[in-house]
N, C-alpha and C positions, 0 to 999 in steps of 0.2 A: 504494500500500500504506500503510495507516495506520501512524503512528509508535508502535508498541507495545513497542519494544525500548529498553533504556537507551542513552543516547548512547554512541557508540563501539563498541557491540556489533555484531559481524558478523551479517548475515542470510544465510540459504541456503535460499530458497524452492525447492520442487520442485513447480511447478505446470505444468499443460498449457499449451502455447502457444495463442494465439487463432487460430482458422481460421474464416473466414466465406466461404461460397460462395453464388453465385446463378446460376440458369439458368432457361430457359423450359421449362415442363412438356412432356415429350415429345422434347426435344432431347438429343443426346449431350452429355455433359459430361466434360471432362478437364482436369486441371491438374498441372503439375510442381511438386513440393515439394523444397526443398533444405535439408537439415539441416546441411551442411558438417561432418559427422563421419562416420566409418566406420559403416556399418550392416551390415557383413558378418555373416552368421549370424542376423540378426534375423528374427522372424516378425511379421506385421502382422494387424490386424483393424480394420475400419471399420464404422460403423453410422450410418444416418440414422433418427431416432426422433421420436415425438410428444412435444412439450413439455408436452402436457396430461396424458397418462397413461403416458408412458414406453415405449409399444409400439414395437417395432422395425418399421420400414417398408421399409427397403432395406439391402442390404449392398454398398457400393461396392467395386469391384475395386482392389487395390493391386498395382502392378507395379514392382519395383525396376528402375531404369534404370541406375544406377551405384552399387553398394553401397559401394565404397571412398570415393567422394565424398559419399555420403549423399543421393543423389537417387532419388526414387520418384514414380510417377504415381498419382493418385487419379482414378478414372473411374466413370461410370455409362453404361449403354447407353440408347438412346432408349426402349426398352421399360421399363426400370427407372424412368427419369425420368417416363415417362408414367403410371405407377401411383401416383406421389406426389400427395398432395392439394396444391392451391395454398396458399401461406401460409408461415409461419415454422416450421421444424422444427429439431430438434437434430442435431448432427453430432459424432461422436467418433472418434478414431483411437488405437488402443492398440498398443504393441509389447512383445515379449518378446525380451530380449537373450540372447546365449549365457550360460549359467550360471543361467538362469531368473529374471533380474531382469525385473520387469514394471512398465510405466509407462503412464499415459495421456499420449500425446505431444501431442495437440491436442484442443481442445474448442471448439465454436462453434455457429454457426447456419447453416442452409441455407435460403435464400430461394427458393421455387419460384414462379415467375411463371406466370400463365395463358397 
């Protein structure tokens, strides 16, 4: 992060965490993510999209594994992965917390191999 604040000033960025995934086109994909905070009552959405035009290409499934511990699974079926074009795509995961607070939790790239 560039030094744009006066010395001694506290910073409090609220930026999405980086998340980069890679898989072979047509394979099932699944990964466990651990936030180490309670996500009880949160709702989630995920999207894989074109970096060229922003078009949504797939909606990965998010399954909460242990809400109190902040663990959830991000997955794609083989059919979903098979419909993605090979190359570098965008990936984002958003959450809505109880009380209607909304955040982009993760932003990154999705590498789809041939």
